[in-house]
Structures are given as C-alpha cells and as structure tokens.
N, C-alpha and C positions, 0 to 999 in steps of 0.2 A: 520496515521498514514500514490483501486483498483484503484495518481495516483499515466510524473508521473510513479508511480509504479503500476503494476497490480498484481493480485494474482498468476499468472503463467507467469514467465518471461523466455525467451529462453536463452540457453547457446550458445552464438555466439562469437567464439574466434576472429573473424576478426574485431570486432568493436573496435575503439580506445577509450582511456580515454577521458571523457568529459572535463577535465581540461588541458589536454596535447595534443599536436599534434601527428599524427601517426609517424612523423619523430622522435620526442622526445622519444616515446615509443620504437621504433625500435633501437634507439641509447643507450637505458638504459643498463648499464653494471654492476650495483650493484647486491647485493644479491636479490634473488627472494622476492617479497613483494606483499601484497594484499591491495586492497581498494574496497569500495563499489561504484559501478557505479553511476554516476549522468548524466542524459541526455536523449535524445530521439533516438529511433531506427527509422531511416528514413522510412523504409518500413512498420513499424507496428504502428506508431503513439503512442508509449508507452513511458511514461516519468517516470523515477524513481527519486524521491527526497530523502530527508534524513529521512522521516517519513511516516507512513501510518495509517489511521483510519480504523477500522474494526468493524462491527456490526453483532453479531450473530442473532439479531432480523431481520435484513435485509436478511441474507443468509439462515436462518432456519436450519443451520447445528448444530450438537452437538460438532464437532471438525472440524478444517479446517487447511490445510497446506498452508502457505504463503511462498513466496520465496524472497530472497534478491539477486539481480544480483551482482556478485562479480568478480573482474578482477585481473589478475596477471601482475605485472611489472617484466619483465624478459622473458626468453625463455621457451617453453614447454619442458617437460622431458617425458621419456617413462615409467613412473610409476605414480600411483595415489599419491597425496600429501595431507596430513591431514591439515585441517583448524581448527583454534581454535577461537571461539567467546565466550564472557561471558556477563552476565548481570551486569550492573553498578549501578543500582538503587535499589538493593535488600532491603536496609534499609529504603527506603522511605515509607510513610504511605499507599499510593495507588499503590505500585509496584506490578507487577504480581508475583505470587508465583509459583515456580516450582512444577510440579505434580498436581497442583490445577488449574492454569490458562494456563500453557503451559508445554509441554513435555521437560524435561531437555536435554541439548545437549550431555550429556554423557550417555543418555539412550541407552540400547543395540539396540533399533530399529532406533535410530537417528544417533548415532555416526558413523556408516559406511557410512552415506550419507554426512558427513561433510568433504568433500574432493574435490580437483580439480582433475578431471579425467586425466588419462595418455594422453599425447600429446595435452593438452588443456591449454588455458590461460584465461578461464572464467568458472564459475560454478554458479549454483543456490543453495544457502544455505537454507534448509528448516527450517521453524519455525512453529511448530504445536501448535495452540491455542486450548484451551479447554473451553467448555461452562459451567462454574461453576455457581451455582445459585447466588453467590454473585454479578455476573455481571449484574443482574437485578437492583441492587441498586447502583453499583459502576462503575466508568470508571477507568480501571487500565492501567498502563504504563509499557512497557517492553523496557528498554534502553539497547542496545547492543553495543559492540565494538570488533574490531578485536584485538586479542592478539598474540604477537610474539611467535612462536614455532620453532621447529627444521627445519621446511620447509620454513617458511615465516616470514619476518619482516613486520612491519606495513608500508604500502606504503604511500599514500597521507594522511597526518594526519587529515585534515579537512573532509576527506571522509572515516574515519575509524569507524564512529559511525552510528547507525540507531535506530529509535524509532518506536515502535508500541503503539498505544493507542486504546484499544478495550473494548467492553461492550456488554451487551444484551439489549441495548437501541438503538434508532436511533441516529447516530452520523454523523457529516459531513464526506463526502466521500473524497477520494483523489482528485477528480476533481469537487467537489462542496463544498465549504467552506465559512463560514461567511466572508463578506468583499471582496470577490473575484468576480469580474464582468465577469470573463472568465469561461471556462469549462461549466458545466451544468447550470450555471447562465444565459447563453445565451439563454437557452430554457425555464427554469422555474423561472428565476429571482433570487433575493437575497435569500441565504440559510436561512432556518428556520426549526426548529425541527418538528413543526406541518406540515409544508409544505412537508418536507421529508416523514413524515408518510403518508400524503395524496397521494403523487405521488406513493409511494410504494404500498399502500393498495388499493387505488381506481383507479389509472391509470394503475397500474400493471407494472410500469417501475422500474427496480432494478439495472441496469448496470451503476451505478454512478462512478465506478472506471475507466470506459472506457474513452478514449479521445473522446470528442464530435465530433471531425473532422472525426472520423471513421463512423459516421452516416450521410447519405446523407441529404441534406437540406429538402427534402420533408418528410423524416422520422422524422426529428426534428420538423417540422411544425405539423405533425400528432400528436406527443406526446404533443406538446404545446396546440393544439386545444382540445385534449382529456382532458387535465388538466383543461382548462377553462370551458369546457362543464360540466364535472363531478363536478367541484367545485360549479357551479351555481346550479346544481341539489341537491348537498349536502346541501348547504346553504338554499335552499328552504324548505328542510325537517328537518333541524336541526338548532340549534343556529349557527350564522355565525362563521366560523372557524377562530380562532385567535391564534397568538403565545402567549407564556407565559407572554410576556410583554404587551399584550393587542393589539398589532398591527394586523390588519386584514390580513389574507392570501390572496394574489392575484398573478396572473400570467400575464406576459407581453404578448402582441400580437406580434408575429413575422411573 
C-alpha cells in the first residue's frame, strides 16, 4: 500500500502540489479543496504514491498508525477545518472491516484528528490499523476517498483516493515490489516473499518503506554482503531456500 509514502509523513505547508506548479496553487481562487499529495520531499527522500503495503508481521506491532499526507487548494484560515474521508470498498469480500481491521474515522479518539490545523494548508490524516487474527490468513484492502463537506470540496480528482493493503504476512513493501528493479531491489534483487522473510529474519533489515537513497552506498553494500553470507550459511544447514514457485532465492553482488 513505508513508499513513496512512509508511515510518518510531516505536515509541511510550503510544499506545492505534485501535479500543479506553485504559481498555479498560489493563483487558485476557488473554494477550499483537498487532495492527497503525490511526489517527493526534496530534503527527505520520501515519496507518497496512491497506495501502501503494510505487514504486521514485519512491524511486530498490535496496532499501528499510518498517515496520509493531504494538501489544501486555497488559502489557510485561522481555525481548524474538519476533513472527511470514507471507505469505498466496504462491500468487497476482502475489504477491511471497521473496528476489526482499523479504527473508524468517526471514533471519538480519531475524529478530532481528522482536520487541517489552523493557519495550515497541509495535514497528516491518521489511519489506525489493527492486528486482527484474520490477517494471518487474509490480505485485506482499505480503499479511501476524500468526501466533500462544509469545509472542503474534492480537489484534484485523480488524487482523491488512497489504498492500504495489509496483513499479518510478509508483503511487498512500498519500496520493494515484484517487477520493480528500483528501490530495495537495487540491494536485494527481485522481490520474493521468502526472500523478504529471509532478509527480515536472518539479516535483520526491516526498513523497506524507506527510500534506498537515504542509505549510503557502503551501508547498502554491507546489507547486501550480509544477505549473501547468511544465505550461504542457511542453505548449508537447511534445504536450499526457494520461493513458492520453486525459484531459488539469490542476492546480487553490488
């Protein structure tokens, strides 16, 4: 559904919309509107897309608060403004269930946080995921969209939705996904579920939602060497590690 989007994203009002120029935002004169940010923070190497994968098995937590970076089209005002988002896939077979898989947005503990602060044009909207036992067997999806209310209209339509896919299993991370040769594939190679398990469990690396560029090259080489060394030791003491499709797990030399 950590990149890309990470689990904690800052509320930086000065950043412009990824799809619009700063001049266009400054010249906007319509009603206040909201959209989910898409793009990279130049100083933080953080990228938020339109979805995020999350694994409780990787985090080890019983509940976790993730954030969606949200931006305002229009000028700031001197009071907080409520934000409304809703689930759009509630009727789907593997949709997240409120109070079971996540805390509803109208919950007394969450509702006060669903707002743009006074004098701000950006906010982090919290999404609290719960580690239900069903997630050991299922991968559930939580699709969200911005809903017009008394404070905001929907801003950029194609940036008005966001999706979480989460489970209590090893899942592709934000920056390490099947078929993607970038991100952590530069360090560990093509994504695989068993490879993910091995790197997490035997190498001890878990920061897959981070942008790989935030790690110096020598640190990347260290983790790569650790993965190759520990895999050789593992294979010497166990059946050769393979993915579910029978492909042997390997790591590139960088």
